[in-house]
GUDRENMI-288714 format. One line per 4 residues: for each residue x, y, z of N, C-alpha, C. Coordinates in Angstrom, 2 decimals, decimal comma, always signed. Atoms other than C-alpha are relative to their C-alpha. Last residue first. Layout:
X:Y:Z:X:Y:Z:X:Y:Z ~ ... .
This chain:
-0,07:-0,17:-1,46:-2,77:+22,61:-22,57:-1,32:+0,53:+0,51 ~ +0,43:-1,31:-0,47:-3,31:+21,28:-26,12:+0,05:+0,04:+1,51 ~ -1,19:-0,79:-0,25:-1,22:+18,24:-27,07:-0,37:+1,42:+0,47 ~ -0,09:-1,17:+0,87:-4,27:+16,05:-26,68:+1,25:+0,77:+0,36 .
-0,71:+0,42:+1,22:-4,62:+12,56:-25,31:+0,07:+1,12:-1,02 ~ +0,97:+0,61:+0,92:-7,17:+13,85:-22,77:+0,60:-0,41:-1,32 ~ +0,57:-1,02:+0,87:-4,80:+16,25:-21,04:-0,90:-0,60:-1,08 ~ +0,74:-0,94:-0,84:-4,16:+13,81:-18,21:-0,64:+1,11:-0,80 .
+1,28:+0,61:-0,36:-3,19:+11,20:-20,81:-0,85:+0,96:+0,82 ~ +0,76:+0,21:+1,22:-0,46:+13,38:-22,33:-1,39:-0,57:+0,30 ~ +0,48:-1,31:+0,46:+0,80:+14,60:-18,96:-0,90:-0,17:-1,22 ~ +1,02:-0,45:-0,94:+1,03:+11,03:-17,66:-0,60:+1,33:-0,43 .
+1,18:+0,81:+0,21:+2,89:+9,85:-20,75:-1,15:+0,45:+0,89 ~ +0,56:-0,40:+1,28:+5,35:+12,72:-20,50:-1,29:-0,76:-0,30 ~ +0,63:-1,31:-0,16:+5,94:+12,10:-16,80:-0,67:+0,46:-1,28 ~ +1,19:+0,18:-0,82:+6,59:+8,39:-17,37:-0,74:+1,32:+0,17 .
+1,00:+0,72:+0,79:+8,98:+9,08:-20,25:-1,31:-0,16:+0,77 ~ +0,48:-0,91:+1,05:+10,85:+11,72:-18,26:-1,07:-0,66:-0,85 ~ +0,87:-0,98:-0,64:+11,11:+9,43:-15,22:-0,59:+0,97:-1,03 ~ +1,24:+0,70:-0,38:+12,48:+6,57:-17,34:-0,99:+0,98:+0,63 .
+0,74:+0,32:+1,22:+15,04:+8,88:-18,98:-1,33:-0,65:+0,33 ~ +0,49:-1,24:+0,60:+16,15:+10,37:-15,66:-0,84:-0,28:-1,23 ~ +1,04:-0,53:-0,88:+16,44:+6,99:-13,93:-0,64:+1,24:-0,64 ~ +1,20:+0,81:+0,22:+18,32:+5,54:-16,88:-1,17:+0,50:+0,85 .
+0,51:-0,35:+1,33:+20,82:+8,39:-16,71:-1,28:-0,77:-0,30 ~ +0,87:-1,16:-0,15:+21,19:+7,85:-12,98:-0,60:+0,41:-1,34 ~ -0,63:-1,31:-0,07:+22,62:+4,40:-13,71:-1,04:+1,11:+0,18 ~ +0,09:-0,81:+1,21:+20,97:+1,08:-12,92:+0,61:+1,38:+0,22 .
+0,85:-1,17:-0,15:+22,15:-1,11:-10,05:+0,06:+0,85:-1,26 ~ -0,47:-1,12:+0,81:+23,52:-4,61:-10,66:-1,00:+1,15:+0,10 ~ +0,72:-0,30:+1,24:+22,68:-6,98:-7,83:+0,58:+1,20:-0,72 ~ +0,80:-1,22:-0,12:+25,34:-8,04:-5,29:-0,69:+0,30:-1,33 .
-0,56:-1,17:+0,68:+26,50:-11,62:-5,73:-0,94:+1,19:+0,13 ~ +0,94:-0,60:+0,94:+25,31:-14,11:-3,13:+0,61:+1,26:-0,60 ~ +0,03:+0,80:+1,22:+28,05:-16,23:-1,54:-0,94:+0,59:-1,06 ~ -1,05:-0,45:+0,93:+28,72:-13,48:+1,01:+0,00:-0,78:-1,31 .
-1,17:+0,87:+0,03:+25,36:-14,35:+2,60:+1,03:+0,52:-0,99 ~ +0,12:+1,26:+0,72:+22,98:-11,45:+3,01:+1,30:-0,80:+0,06 ~ -1,18:+0,78:-0,39:+22,35:-8,43:+5,20:-0,16:-1,41:-0,56 ~ +0,31:+1,22:-0,74:+19,90:-6,19:+3,41:+1,29:-0,71:+0,33 .
-1,08:+0,92:-0,34:+20,29:-2,58:+2,23:-0,53:-1,19:+0,79 ~ -0,54:+0,57:+1,22:+17,81:-0,39:+0,37:+1,03:-1,08:+0,26 ~ -1,42:-0,38:+0,15:+17,27:+1,66:+3,52:+0,60:-0,45:-1,33 ~ -0,21:-1,37:-0,47:+13,48:+1,65:+3,60:+1,42:+0,45:-0,30 .
+0,75:-0,86:+0,90:+12,74:-1,42:+1,45:+0,07:+1,46:+0,45 ~ -0,67:-0,18:+1,28:+15,61:-3,20:+3,23:-0,76:+0,90:-0,97 ~ -1,26:-0,73:-0,13:+13,98:-2,53:+6,61:+0,72:+0,21:-1,32 ~ +0,26:-1,43:-0,03:+10,47:-3,62:+5,61:+1,31:+0,80:+0,05 .
+0,40:-0,48:+1,31:+11,40:-7,14:+4,53:-0,13:+1,53:-0,02 ~ +0,31:-1,42:+0,10:+13,32:-8,59:+7,47:-0,33:+0,39:-1,44 ~ -0,54:-0,41:+1,31:+13,13:-12,34:+7,96:-0,46:+1,43:-0,25 ~ -1,23:-0,76:-0,17:+12,68:-13,32:+11,58:+0,70:+0,29:-1,32 .
-1,05:+0,95:+0,32:+10,04:-15,98:+10,81:+1,39:+0,65:+0,07 ~ +0,05:+1,03:-1,04:+7,51:-13,79:+12,61:+1,07:-1,07:-0,22 ~ -0,52:-0,60:-1,22:+8,59:-10,93:+10,33:+0,04:-1,03:+1,13 ~ -1,45:-0,06:+0,12:+8,10:-13,10:+7,25:+0,64:+0,57:+1,26 .
-0,51:+1,37:-0,07:+4,58:-13,94:+8,39:+1,52:-0,01:-0,09 ~ +0,09:+0,46:-1,39:+3,82:-10,28:+9,10:+0,58:-1,40:+0,16 ~ -1,04:-0,70:-0,74:+5,10:-9,23:+5,68:+0,01:-0,46:+1,46 ~ -1,27:+0,63:+0,37:+2,93:-11,91:+4,07:+1,16:+0,65:+0,75 .
-0,05:+1,28:-0,71:-0,10:-10,63:+6,00:+1,33:-0,70:-0,30 ~ -0,30:-0,29:-1,40:+0,61:-7,11:+4,75:+0,10:-1,28:+0,83 ~ -1,36:-0,55:-0,09:+0,77:-8,25:+1,13:+0,41:+0,22:+1,45 ~ -0,86:+1,17:+0,15:-2,39:-10,32:+1,50:+1,47:+0,40:+0,13 .
+0,12:+0,75:-1,25:-4,11:-7,19:+2,81:+0,87:-1,25:-0,03 ~ -0,84:-0,70:-0,98:-2,78:-5,21:-0,14:-0,03:-0,72:+1,34 ~ -1,39:+0,32:+0,33:-4,28:-7,80:-2,48:+0,97:+0,67:+0,97 ~ -0,23:+1,41:-0,35:-7,66:-7,51:-0,75:+1,45:-0,40:-0,28 .
-0,10:+0,08:-1,46:-7,53:-3,70:-0,89:+0,30:-1,44:+0,43 ~ -1,32:-0,54:-0,35:-6,82:-3,86:-4,63:+0,22:-0,08:+1,51 ~ -0,92:+1,06:+0,42:-9,85:-6,10:-5,09:+1,42:+0,43:+0,36 ~ +0,01:+0,99:-1,07:-11,75:-3,54:-3,04:+0,81:-1,24:-0,35 .
-0,81:-0,47:-1,12:-10,72:-0,80:-5,46:+0,07:-1,04:+1,11 ~ -1,35:+0,53:+0,16:-12,11:-2,85:-8,31:+0,91:+0,44:+1,14 ~ -0,05:+1,41:-0,39:-15,62:-2,10:-7,04:+1,41:-0,58:-0,07 ~ +0,22:+0,16:-1,44:-15,35:+1,70:-7,06:+0,20:-1,46:+0,43 .
-1,13:-0,70:-0,64:-13,80:+1,91:-10,54:-0,11:-0,13:+1,52 ~ -1,08:+0,98:-0,08:-16,36:-0,70:-11,59:+1,27:+0,61:+0,59 ~ +0,39:+1,08:-0,91:-19,19:+1,68:-10,72:+1,14:-1,01:+0,16 ~ -0,15:-0,53:-1,35:-17,38:+4,57:-12,40:-0,35:-1,05:+1,04 .
-1,43:+0,07:-0,30:-17,08:+2,47:-15,56:+0,27:+0,52:+1,41 ~ -0,29:+1,42:-0,24:-20,84:+1,99:-15,55:+1,47:-0,18:+0,37 ~ +0,56:+0,32:-1,31:-21,29:+5,76:-15,15:+0,27:-1,47:+0,36 ~ -0,83:-0,62:-1,02:-18,91:+6,42:-18,04:-0,49:-0,30:+1,40 .
-1,21:+0,83:-0,10:-20,78:+3,93:-20,19:+0,93:+0,55:+1,07 ~ +0,38:+1,26:-0,64:-24,03:+5,73:-19,43:+1,20:-0,93:+0,16 ~ +0,24:-0,24:-1,41:-22,46:+9,12:-20,21:-0,33:-1,30:+0,73 ~ +1,28:-0,62:-0,30:-21,07:+7,86:-23,51:-0,15:+0,21:+1,50 .
+1,07:+0,96:-0,28:-17,38:+7,18:-24,00:-1,29:+0,76:+0,28 ~ -0,01:+1,05:+1,01:-14,44:+9,06:-25,58:-1,08:-1,06:+0,22 ~ +0,57:-0,53:+1,23:-15,11:+12,26:-23,66:-0,06:-1,05:-1,10 ~ +1,44:+0,27:+0,01:-14,49:+10,29:-20,46:-0,68:+0,50:-1,27 .
+0,33:+0,78:+1,19:-10,76:+10,30:-21,26:-1,50:-0,32:-0,08 ~ -0,42:-0,67:+1,24:-9,82:+13,13:-18,89:-0,34:-0,75:-1,27 ~ -1,38:+0,28:+0,35:-11,88:+11,66:-16,03:+0,36:+0,61:-1,35 ~ -0,20:+1,09:+0,94:-15,12:+13,35:-15,08:+1,48:-0,18:-0,28 .
-1,35:+0,53:-0,11:-16,51:+15,65:-12,43:+0,14:-1,20:-0,92 ~ -0,82:-1,17:-0,31:-19,59:+17,65:-13,34:+1,47:-0,40:+0,08 ~ -0,87:-0,29:+1,15:-21,48:+14,87:-15,12:+0,82:+1,27:+0,20 ~ +0,43:-1,30:+0,53:-24,07:+15,02:-12,33:+0,80:+0,43:-1,22 .
+1,42:+0,06:+0,37:-23,78:+11,29:-11,54:-0,53:+1,30:-0,55 ~ +0,90:-0,01:-1,15:-19,98:+11,38:-11,63:-1,44:+0,15:-0,47 ~ +0,84:-1,21:+0,01:-18,06:+10,26:-14,71:-0,89:-0,04:+1,24 ~ +1,12:-0,09:-0,93:-15,21:+7,72:-14,91:-0,71:+1,35:-0,10 .
+1,24:-0,06:+0,77:-13,08:+7,28:-18,04:-1,23:+0,25:+0,88 ~ -0,18:-0,94:+1,10:-9,66:+8,01:-16,50:-1,28:+0,20:-0,81 ~ +0,20:-1,36:-0,48:-10,75:+6,31:-13,29:+0,13:+1,04:-1,10 ~ +1,44:-0,22:-0,11:-11,09:+3,01:-15,14:-0,29:+1,44:+0,45 .
+0,57:-0,08:+1,33:-7,44:+3,20:-16,16:-1,49:+0,26:+0,02 ~ -0,33:-1,32:+0,55:-6,32:+3,98:-12,62:-0,63:+0,17:-1,37 ~ +0,68:-1,00:-0,81:-8,12:+0,95:-11,20:+0,23:+1,41:-0,55 ~ +1,41:+0,07:+0,36:-6,94:-1,30:-14,03:-0,79:+1,08:+0,74 .
+0,12:-0,55:+1,35:-3,34:-0,16:-13,53:-1,47:+0,00:-0,44 ~ -0,18:-1,45:-0,12:-3,64:-0,77:-9,78:-0,15:+0,67:-1,36 ~ +1,26:-0,53:-0,54:-5,08:-4,23:-10,50:+0,10:+1,51:+0,18 ~ +1,06:+0,18:+0,97:-2,15:-5,06:-12,77:-1,31:+0,60:+0,49 .
-0,17:-0,99:+1,06:+0,48:-3,58:-10,46:-1,11:-0,09:-1,03 ~ +0,23:-1,34:-0,54:-0,82:-5,57:-7,50:+0,10:+1,07:-1,08 ~ +1,42:-0,13:-0,29:-1,07:-8,82:-9,46:-0,33:+1,40:+0,51 ~ +0,70:-0,12:+1,27:+2,42:-8,39:-10,92:-1,50:+0,20:+0,22 .
-0,31:-1,33:+0,53:+3,86:-7,76:-7,46:-0,77:+0,24:-1,30 ~ +0,81:-0,91:-0,81:+2,09:-10,86:-6,14:+0,22:+1,44:-0,45 ~ +1,34:-0,01:+0,59:+3,60:-12,78:-9,04:-0,95:+0,88:+0,81 ~ -0,07:-0,64:+1,31:+7,06:-11,78:-7,86:-1,36:+0,08:-0,66 .
+0,10:-1,44:-0,18:+6,19:-12,63:-4,26:+0,04:+0,74:-1,32 ~ +1,39:-0,27:-0,34:+5,59:-16,25:-5,25:-0,23:+1,51:+0,17 ~ +0,91:+0,32:+1,11:+8,90:-16,54:-7,09:-1,46:+0,30:+0,28 ~ +0,03:+1,44:+0,20:+10,88:-14,64:-4,36:-1,02:-0,33:-1,10 .
+1,28:+0,68:-0,17:+11,46:-10,95:-4,83:+0,15:-1,50:-0,16 ~ +1,16:-0,63:+0,61:+14,98:-9,62:-4,37:-1,27:-0,77:+0,27 ~ +0,09:-1,42:-0,33:+18,17:-11,56:-3,74:-1,20:+0,58:-0,74 ~ +0,30:-0,90:+1,11:+18,16:-15,34:-3,67:-0,06:+1,43:+0,51 .
-1,22:-0,58:+0,53:+19,36:-18,26:-1,58:-0,24:+0,89:-1,20 ~ +0,11:-1,45:-0,09:+16,13:-18,86:+0,34:+1,22:+0,71:-0,60 ~ -0,80:-0,66:-1,02:+15,53:-22,55:-0,37:-0,17:+1,50:-0,06 ~ -0,97:-0,92:+0,59:+14,21:-23,78:-3,69:+0,90:+0,65:+1,03 .
-1,07:+0,71:+0,71:+12,39:-26,93:-2,62:+1,07:+0,92:-0,58 ~ -1,26:-0,11:-0,72:+10,21:-25,40:+0,07:+1,17:-0,67:-0,66 ~ -0,27:+1,29:-0,64:+6,93:-26,65:-1,39:+1,33:-0,02:+0,73 ~ +1,03:+0,20:-1,02:+5,81:-23,08:-2,15:+0,19:-1,31:+0,76 .
-0,26:-0,92:-1,12:+9,14:-22,54:-3,93:-1,01:-0,22:+1,12 ~ -1,16:+0,52:-0,73:+8,73:-25,65:-6,09:+0,30:+0,88:+1,20 ~ +0,45:+1,18:-0,74:+5,24:-24,50:-7,07:+1,14:-0,59:+0,84 ~ +0,86:-0,47:-1,10:+6,52:-21,06:-8,03:-0,43:-1,17:+0,86 .
-0,87:-0,63:-0,98:+9,35:-22,60:-10,06:-0,80:+0,48:+1,20 ~ -0,78:+1,05:-0,67:+6,98:-24,95:-11,84:+0,89:+0,58:+1,09 ~ +0,81:+0,77:-0,98:+4,49:-22,16:-12,59:+0,80:-1,05:+0,76 ~ +1,01:+0,89:+0,56:+7,12:-19,94:-14,29:-0,72:-0,79:+1,09 .
-0,38:+1,39:+0,25:+8,97:-17,12:-12,56:-1,16:-0,79:-0,59 ~ +1,23:+0,66:+0,45:+8,60:-13,33:-12,66:+0,37:-1,41:-0,46 ~ +0,78:+0,61:-1,07:+11,55:-12,17:-10,52:-1,33:-0,62:-0,42 ~ -0,79:+0,56:-1,10:+14,44:-11,27:-12,82:-0,88:-0,78:+0,99 .
-0,65:+1,21:+0,49:+12,53:-10,74:-16,07:+0,78:-0,71:+1,09 ~ +0,98:+1,08:+0,01:+10,30:-8,30:-14,21:+0,65:-1,32:-0,44 ~ +0,44:+0,44:+1,33:+13,28:-6,07:-13,50:-0,93:-1,21:+0,10 ~ +1,27:-0,64:+0,35:+13,51:-4,33:-10,12:-0,59:-0,55:-1,30 .
+1,04:+0,49:-0,91:+16,19:-6,65:-8,68:-1,37:+0,60:-0,31 ~ +0,32:+1,42:+0,23:+18,38:-6,08:-11,76:-1,13:-0,50:+0,90 ~ -0,96:+0,87:-0,70:+18,25:-2,29:-11,63:-0,47:-1,45:-0,06 ~ -0,55:-0,40:-1,28:+15,99:-0,64:-14,17:+1,04:-0,95:+0,56 .
-1,35:-0,58:+0,18:+15,40:-1,10:-17,91:+0,69:+0,32:+1,32 ~ -0,67:+0,46:+1,22:+12,35:-3,39:-18,07:+1,45:+0,46:-0,06 ~ +0,02:+1,45:-0,01:+10,71:-3,16:-14,65:+0,66:-0,61:-1,22 ~ -1,13:+0,43:-0,83:+11,79:+0,47:-14,58:+0,07:-1,52:+0,08 .
-1,21:-0,24:+0,78:+9,42:+1,15:-17,47:+1,23:-0,53:+0,76 ~ +0,05:+0,93:+1,13:+6,57:-0,49:-15,57:+1,23:+0,15:-0,89 ~ -0,32:+1,36:-0,49:+7,56:+1,28:-12,37:-0,02:-1,01:-1,13 ~ -1,43:+0,11:-0,28:+7,71:+4,65:-14,15:+0,36:-1,42:+0,41 .
-0,69:-0,01:+1,29:+4,25:+4,17:-15,62:+1,51:-0,13:+0,20 ~ +0,20:+1,31:+0,63:+2,93:+3,18:-12,20:+0,73:-0,08:-1,33 ~ -0,80:+0,98:-0,74:+4,46:+6,24:-10,58:-0,11:-1,38:-0,61 ~ -1,40:-0,25:+0,32:+3,01:+8,50:-13,26:+0,93:-0,98:+0,68 .
-0,20:+0,44:+1,38:-0,42:+6,92:-12,91:+1,46:+0,21:-0,42 ~ -0,07:+1,46:+0,00:-0,22:+7,27:-9,14:+0,24:-0,53:-1,41 ~ -1,31:+0,35:-0,55:+0,59:+10,95:-9,56:+0,18:-1,51:+0,03 ~ -1,01:-0,32:+1,01:-2,39:+11,36:-11,88:+1,40:-0,36:+0,50 .
+0,07:+0,99:+1,07:-4,68:+9,54:-9,47:+1,05:+0,24:-1,07 ~ -0,60:+1,22:-0,52:-3,55:+11,71:-6,57:+0,02:-1,09:-1,07 ~ -1,45:-0,22:-0,04:-4,33:+14,80:-8,62:+0,73:-1,24:+0,49 ~ -0,50:-0,01:+1,38:-7,82:+13,49:-9,43:+1,52:+0,16:-0,02 .
+0,09:+1,38:+0,48:-8,50:+12,61:-5,80:+0,54:-0,10:-1,42 ~ -1,14:+0,72:-0,57:-7,24:+16,02:-4,71:+0,02:-1,44:-0,50 ~ -1,17:-0,59:+0,65:-9,70:+17,68:-7,10:+1,27:-0,66:+0,52 ~ -0,23:+0,63:+1,30:-12,36:+15,23:-5,95:+1,18:+0,61:-0,75 .
-1,09:-0,88:+0,44:-12,19:+16,16:-2,29:+0,45:-0,50:-1,38 ~ +0,38:-0,93:+1,08:-15,60:+14,55:-1,79:+1,06:+1,06:-0,30 ~ +0,29:-1,29:-0,63:-14,71:+12,93:+1,57:-0,25:+1,10:-1,02 ~ +1,09:+0,18:-0,95:-14,96:+9,36:+0,23:-0,37:+1,30:+0,71 .
+1,25:+0,31:+0,71:-12,89:+10,28:-2,82:-1,17:-0,08:+0,97 ~ +0,42:-1,20:+0,72:-10,12:+12,05:-0,86:-1,30:-0,24:-0,76 ~ +0,48:-1,02:-0,93:-9,89:+9,16:+1,59:-0,54:+1,22:-0,73 ~ +1,27:+0,46:-0,58:-9,65:+6,48:-1,10:-0,59:+1,07:+0,90 .
+1,00:-0,07:+1,08:-7,01:+8,45:-2,98:-1,36:-0,44:+0,50 ~ +0,36:-1,41:+0,16:-5,09:+8,97:+0,26:-1,05:+0,17:-1,09 ~ +0,97:-0,39:-1,02:-5,23:+5,23:+0,94:-0,41:+1,47:-0,08 ~ +1,21:+0,83:+0,15:-3,64:+4,55:-2,47:-1,01:+0,32:+1,11 .
+1,02:-0,63:+0,83:-1,29:+7,54:-2,22:-1,25:-0,84:-0,20 ~ +0,63:-1,16:-0,64:+0,79:+6,38:+0,74:-1,18:+0,54:-0,80 ~ +0,58:+0,43:-1,27:+1,64:+2,85:-0,44:-0,72:+1,15:+0,71 ~ +1,23:+0,72:+0,32:+2,14:+4,20:-3,96:-0,70:-0,43:+1,27 .
+0,96:-1,00:+0,47:+4,62:+6,73:-2,60:-1,32:-0,65:-0,39 ~ +0,58:-0,70:-1,15:+6,33:+4,02:-0,56:-0,99:+1,08:-0,42 ~ +0,70:+0,90:-0,92:+6,92:+1,65:-3,47:-0,72:+0,78:+1,09 ~ +1,26:+0,37:+0,65:+7,81:+4,37:-5,97:-0,84:-0,87:+0,92 .
+0,86:-1,18:+0,02:+10,42:+5,77:-3,60:-1,36:-0,33:-0,61 ~ +0,50:-0,24:-1,35:+11,89:+2,32:-2,93:-0,94:+1,19:+0,05 ~ +0,92:+1,08:-0,34:+12,20:+1,42:-6,60:-0,63:+0,24:+1,37 ~ +1,25:-0,14:+0,75:+13,73:+4,80:-7,43:-1,03:-1,06:+0,36 .
+0,85:-1,07:-0,51:+16,25:+4,52:-4,54:-1,29:+0,16:-0,81 ~ -0,46:-1,34:+0,33:+17,70:+1,14:-5,56:-1,01:+1,04:+0,50 ~ +1,00:-0,83:+0,69:+16,82:-2,06:-3,73:+0,56:+1,39:-0,28 ~ +0,93:+0,84:+0,76:+19,30:-4,80:-2,79:-0,94:+0,84:-0,84 .
+1,08:-0,87:+0,48:+22,30:-2,86:-1,53:-0,87:-0,80:-0,96 ~ +0,06:-0,08:+1,46:+24,25:-5,59:+0,26:-1,14:+0,94:-0,39 ~ +1,04:-0,90:+0,50:+25,36:-5,64:+3,90:+0,09:+0,11:-1,52 ~ -0,54:-1,29:+0,41:+27,42:-8,75:+4,73:-1,12:+0,89:-0,51 .
+0,71:-0,66:+1,08:+26,41:-11,83:+6,67:+0,64:+1,34:-0,31 ~ +0,29:-1,41:-0,27:+28,80:-13,94:+8,71:-0,68:+0,64:-1,21 ~ -0,65:-0,94:+0,92:+28,44:-17,65:+7,82:-0,36:+1,44:+0,35 ~ -1,39:+0,36:+0,24:+27,74:-20,43:+10,32:+0,75:+1,06:-0,81 .
-0,81:-0,06:-1,22:+24,57:-19,00:+11,85:+1,48:-0,22:-0,29 ~ -0,59:+1,32:+0,03:+22,93:-18,21:+8,50:+1,04:-0,02:+1,12 ~ -1,44:+0,19:-0,12:+20,70:-15,20:+9,00:+0,40:-1,44:-0,13 ~ -0,37:+0,87:-1,12:+17,26:-14,53:+7,70:+1,49:-0,22:+0,03 .
-0,43:-0,82:-1,12:+16,61:-11,54:+5,47:+0,47:-0,83:+1,17 ~ -0,33:+0,89:-1,10:+16,40:-13,27:+2,12:+0,55:+0,81:+1,15 ~ -1,42:-0,02:-0,35:+14,77:-10,74:-0,09:+0,24:-0,88:+1,19 ~ -0,49:+1,34:-0,29:+11,35:-11,83:-1,25:+1,47:-0,02:+0,32 .
-1,42:+0,17:+0,26:+9,44:-8,61:-1,18:+0,44:-1,39:+0,37 ~ -0,54:+1,06:-0,83:+5,69:-8,24:-1,49:+1,44:-0,25:-0,40 ~ -0,34:+1,16:+0,80:+4,84:-4,92:-2,98:+0,67:-1,06:+0,87 .
């Protein structure tokens, strides 16, 4: 996910370490970053059982991230970083400066785009059917074989849209790095060095983490079992 934490220094003012990203946000970020290429690899090498398992884990991570975007730490909340068109335009024109913690206005919409396409990719996979009808998603029973095959086609095609968005993400990281603004470090450690004038973000409690994780796991289990309570 494209981060917009201000990592550049201000020569006149000593910077202080601030915890910007909580552990759940960072874990979800890196697990998704690892599992997307693993899902591609497992599919292209016909390890479909691994591909299915990877998809379920990704679905659980996505569900958690969506829940966390509502009840999580302040920098993880969609309401904090999803800005209107005027704000995004002002940012692209350099009129907002860098005095912010978390995603910048443009990066916030990049996060939404990535999560949306990932959700679409996972959703299509739930209905996908292979050409021999041997391997199928848990919700394929709700569509015809022909519809399942068409969905499988789009499951393959949408992946390349996701790849394009990830490429933009990596390019943005490179640009920020060349401008001496650190994005990767804070997403690993959770800590960024920021101006003392910026208030530290509010971090969510462990109780919220547990509840959000339980809800995401329950939803994933329910969908993985074909929307049935039977095991």
